[in-house]
N, C-alpha and C positions, 0 to 999 in steps of 0.2 A: 557484271558490268556490260553495259550495252554497247553493242557494235556500233562503228560509225559507218556512214554510207559508202565510204571508199573500202571499208574492211568487207561490207556485206556484199559488194561487188567482186571483190578479191575471191570471196568464197566460192562464188560461181564457177571460177575455173576448176577448181577441184571436183566439182559437181560434173563439169563437162567431160574433162580427160579421164576422169575414174571409169567412164562407161566402157572406153576402149581398155584400159588397165584390167577391168574386170572382167568383162564379156569375151574380148578377143585375147589380149596378151596373158591372162591368167587361166582362163577356164577353157576356151574353145580351139585357139589356133594350135596349141601343142598337139593334143590328141588327133585333129583333124588334119594337121600337116603330116604328121607321122604315118596316119592312114593313107594319105595322097603317095607319099614317098615308097611305103610298103606295097601299095598296089603297082607303082611303077617298077619296084626291083623284083617283086615276088607275086606275080599276078595270080599264080594257082597255089598261094599258100593255103594250108589246111587251117582250120579254125584251132585256135589255141596254141599254134606253132609260132615260132620266133624266127622273123627274116633274117638270112644269114649272109644275104647278098647286098653289097654296099652301093650306095649312091654317090654321085660325084657332087659334093657340096659346092656350090658356085664354080662348077666346072674344074675344080683344082683338088680339094680332099674327099679321099674315099672315106665315108662313114657309114656305119649301120643305121637304117631308118629309125631303130629307136633311139639312137643317140643324135639324130638330127636337130631337133629342137633346141636342146642344151648348147650344142656347138654353135647354132645361130645366135642364140643368146650371147654369148662369148664374143662372137664376131661382131655383132650390133654394138656391144658395149665398147670393144676395142676401137672401133671406128670412131663412136661419140668420144672417147677419151681424147682423141687427138683432135677433132673437129670442134667439139663444144668449147673448148679453150678460146678459139678464134670467134665464136658466137659471143662468148662473155666479154671479149675485148670490144668487139663492134657494139655491143648493146649498152655498154657504159658510155660510149662516144655520142649516143643517141639521146636528144633531149625528149623523145617519143617512146618510152617503153612499151606502152600499149600496142603499138603498132608491130613492134617485134614480137608481141605474144600473140597478135592475131596472125601474122604473117607465117610463123612457124607452126602454130596449132593448124592452120589451114593447109598446109602440106601434109602435116600428119593425117588430118582427117580424110583427105583425098586418098592418101595411100591406104587407110583403113578401110574406106568405102570400096576401094577397087578389089579387097579380098572376095568380094562377092563373086567374082569370076574365078575362083578356084574351085576345079571340079577335075574329075577323072585321075590322071596322074600329072597333073600340072602343078606339081610342088615346087617348082623351080620360082614360078612366077611368085608364089607365097614367100619363099625365101627372101626375094628382093624387096617385095613390099614390108615385110617384118622389120628388115634393116632400115628402110627409109623411115617407116612410121615410129621406130625406136628412136632414131637419130631426131626425128622432128620433135617427139615428145619430150625427150631431154632438152632441147634447144628452148622449147616453150616454158620448162621449167627451170631454166636458168634465169630467165627473165622473171617469171612468177614469183620464184622465191626471194629473188632480190628486192622485188618490189615490197615484201614483208617488213624491210626495215624501214621502210619509208611511210608505212602505214600504221605502224605500232612501235610504242617504245618499249624501253627493256623489261619493264615489269609487265608488260601486256602481251610479249610475244608468245609466251607459252599457251596463253588462253586462246590468242587469234590463230596460232599454227595448228592448234588441236581442233579447234571449232572448223577449220578449212578442211581437215582429213575427215572430221565427221559428216561435213558436207558431201564430201567426195564419196564416202561409203554409202551415204543415202542415196545420191544419184546413180551411182554404179550398181547398188542394189536394187533400185526400182527398175533399171532396164534390165537388169539380170532377172528379175521376176518375171518381166513380161516375155522375155526370151525364153526363160523355162516354160511358161504357159504355151509358147509357140511350139516348142519341140514336143511338149507332152500331148498336145491336141493337134500335132500336125497331121495323123492318119484322118482324124475327124475332118478336118480341113481339106483334105486331099491334096497334102503336100508331102513329098518325100523326105526322110530324115536328113540327107544331104542338101536339099534346097533349105530346109529349115534352119540349118546350121549357117549356110550362106547369107539368107536374110538377116540372121542373128548378127554376122558380121558386119553387113551393110548398115545395120542399124546402130552399131557402136560408132562408126565413122560418121554417120549423120548426126548422130547426138552429140558427138565431140565438137563438129563444127558448128552446129546450130547454137548450143549453150555458150560458146565462146564468145558470141556476140555481144552478150551481157556484160563480162568483165572488160571487153575492150571498150565499150561505150562508157561503163562506169567509171574506167580509169583513166580516160582521156584528159582529165585536168591534173594529170601528174607530171605534165612536161617541168623539165628543170634545165637550166642553163648548164651547159657541160663546161668545166673548167678549161680555160685556154690551154694549159699546160698538156691536157689530155687530147684535146680537139686537134691541136698542133702536130701530134705525134703520128706516125705511121701504126696501124694496129700490131703489126710484127715487133716493132720497137717498144711498144707499149706492154706487149707481152714479155719481152725481155726483162723489162724492169720490173714487171710483176713476179716473175720467177725469182730475181735478186732480192725483191722487197720481201717475199715470204719467208726468208730466213731470219728476219727480224721477229718473226712470230712463232717461235718453237711449239708453243702450246696449241696453236691453231694446226699446225702440221701435225703434231701428235694426236689431235682428235681426228683429222682426216685419215690418218693411218689405223686408228681405231674403228673408225667409221667404215673404212673400205672392208675390214674383216667381218664386224658383226652385220653389217648391212648387205653383204654379199651373202652371209648366210640367210637372212631374211628373204630376201630377193629371191634366191634360189629355191628355198622352200616354198614361197607364194607361186612363183612362175612355174616350177615343175610339179606341184602338187596335183594338178588335174591329170597330168601323165601318170603319176605315181598311183592315183586311185583307180584309174581306168586299167592301166597295163599291169600293175603289181597285184592291186587289190580285187581286180574283178569288177569294178563297179560300172553300172550302165552310166549313159550321158545324163539322164534325168536325176540320178542318184547324185552324181558330182555337182551337177548345177544346183541341186537342194542343199547341198553341203555348204556350197560356197554363197548361197544366199543366205543361210543361217551365219556364215561367218560375216557376212556384210552387216547384217542387223546386229548382232554382236559388237561388231568393231565400231560402230557408231557410238554406243554407251562406253566402248572402253577407250575410245580415243578423249571423250570427254572426262572419263575418270582419272586417266593418267593425267591429263591437264590440271585437274583439282588436286590431286595428290603431288604433283610438283609444285603448286603454289604453297603447299606445307613443308614439305622436305626437300624441295630442290629439283630441277630437272635432271641432273647427274644421277643423284641416288635413285631416282625413279626409273630412269633408263637402264641403269645397271641391273636393277630388281626385273626389269622387263626381259633383258638378254637371259637371265638365269632362267626364267620361265620358258624362252625359246628354246634352251638347251634341253628342258625336260620334253617338249614338245618333239623333237627330233628323235629322241630315245624312246619316247613312247610310240611314234610313227614306225618306227624299225620293228617293233613287236606286235604292231596292229594285225589282227588277224584277217586274212582274207574273206571277202564276202560279208563281213560284219557291218551293216550300214550304220548300226546304232554307235558303235564304236568310232566309226568315222565321223559321224555328227558331232559327237563329244570332242574329238579332237579339232574338228572346225571351230567348235565354239571357243576352246582354248585358244587356237591362233586368232580369233578375233578379238579375244580380249586384250591381246598383246600388239597386235599388228598395226593398228593406227597410232597407239599411244607411242611406241618406242620411235617410230619414224618421224611422228609431229614434233616430238620433243628434241630430237636429234637436230632437226632442222633450226628450231629456235635457239639451241645451244650454238649451233654454228654460227648463226646470225649475231651473235653476242661477240664472237670472236673475229669478225670480218672488219678491216679497216674502212671507215666511212669514204663513201665516193668510189670504192671499188668492188660493190656488190656483186655485180654481175660476172665480173672476172674471176672472183673468188668462188663464186657460187657454180661458175663453169666446172671447176674442180670438183667441187663437191656433186654436182649433177652426173660427172663422169662415172662416180661410183653408186648413183642414187638409184631411183625406183622404176626407171624404164626396165632394164634387166642388169644383172652384176656379170662379172667375166671370170674372176677366180673361182666363184662358186659353181657357175654353170660348167666351167672348164672341168673342174673336180668332179662333178656330178656326171658329165658325158664320159670323162676318161674312165672313172670307176666302172660305169656301165659297159663302155666299149671292151673293157678286159675281162669284166666279171659276168657281164650280162644279167647282173642282180640290180633292181632299183633299191632294194632295201639297203645293200651295202653302200650304193651311191648316197642315200639319204643320211645314213648314219656318220659317213664321211664329213658332212657339213658340220659335225658338232666342234670339231677344231676351230671353225671360224667364230663361234659365239665365245668359246674358252678365250681365244688369242684376243678378240675383239673387247670383250669385257675386262680382261686383266690390263690391257693398253689405257681404256677408258678411265679405269681406276687411278691411273698415273697422271691423268690430264690436270693441272691446275686451272680450273676455271677463273677464278680471281685474278691471278696474274695473266692469263691469256686477254681476259677483256681489258684490264689497265693497259697492257701492252698495245693492243688495238686501238686505244684512245676512246673507248666507249665507256657509257655510265655503268655502274655496277647495280644490278637489280637487288631488290631488298632481300630475296631469297634465293640462295646458291645451292 
C-alpha cells in the first residue's frame, strides 16, 4: 500500500532522530564517557586494568567509572518518567502538535551537538547533556507516536509504524557509515581519534535538528480543534483525570506492564552493547562501529519483515516471537568469546533482525489500546519506558557490574526481563482492550 504525503513526512522524524540514537546514544557516548570518567578517576591506570576509584555521579552518587553510563541511563529515564507525563498533557491541549515536535527535537539536537565539547576528564558535562538529550528525545517521541493515530487507520498502523522504523534505521545507518569512515581514516586526515569521536557526536546532533524540519513542515496541516473540556482544564487536573481514567482500561495497563519489562531488556541490550563489545569483548572502536552498521542494515529489512508477518498472523504473535529471539540473543552474548569479531558480527545481525520489528509493532499495538483524543497523554506513559533508555534494565545492568565487575553477568541478568515481559504479553487480550478503548478492531489481531 502506498504511503500518504503525511505518512511520508512522519517517517522523516525517525530518519532524523535515529542518527542520535544510533551514533551517540547507542555506539559512542557509552565507551567515550566511560573513558573520560576513567581518566578523571584513574589517570595513571595501566592498560587492561579496571579503575577501582569511584566518581561522583551528578555530585551525589559514588559509582565506578565502568558503571557510570548505565546509571546515567537509569537517572535519565526516571526523570523522563515524571516529566514526560506533563509533556503529554500539554501536547494534547495544543492544536498544533508539529510545533511541539519541532521544539522538543530542537532542544535535544542542541544538547547532542554540545557533546562536541567533551574532552579530557570533563565527563560531568557529558552526564548533564545526556540527561537533557534523553528527556528531549522522549518528549518528541510522545508527540511523534501520538501522531501515528491521526495519519493511519487501525488496519494500516502496523505497516506505517514498521516503515517508520525502517526509515530510522536507514538514516541512522547512513550517518553511522559516514562516521565509521571518519574514525577509520582519521589518521590519514590528520585528525586524532578523540577529535573524530567528538565530530561524530556533533554530526548526530546537527543531523537530528536539520532533518526534523521536514516532518515539522510536512505535518503542519494537522492542527485540530482541542475539545473545550480539555482546553478548560489545568494540565495537572487533566493528569489526575487521566490516572483515574486509566483504570477503565485494564488491558492497556497490562500491556504497559509487559512493555516495561521486555522493552527495558531490549533498550538495555541496545544501549549497553557498545560498552559490552569494547570493555568485555576487547573490540576496537572501528569493529564496534562496523557491527552496528551491519545491525542497522539488517534492521531495515527486519522491521519491514516483521510488519509483513504481523499482517498475516497478527502483531501480538509476531512480537512474542521476537521476544523469544531476544532471549536467545542474550544467552548467546553471554558465552560469546572475547576477541571474536566474526561472532560479534553474527550476534549483531541477529539483533538487527528483531530490533526494529518488535519495537515498531509494540508501538502500533499500543496505539490500538489508547482512547481517542488522549493520545499524547497515554503515549507519555509509553515513552517513559520506551526507546531513549530504560531504567530497570540499566539499573540492573549497572548494579550487577558494580558488585561483580563482570559485564557478562550484567548481560545475562537481563534474561529475566524478556521472560517476564513475554509471559505478561501473552495475557493481554487485544480484542477486549481495543473495544474498551472505543477503537475499531483491525482485521488481523
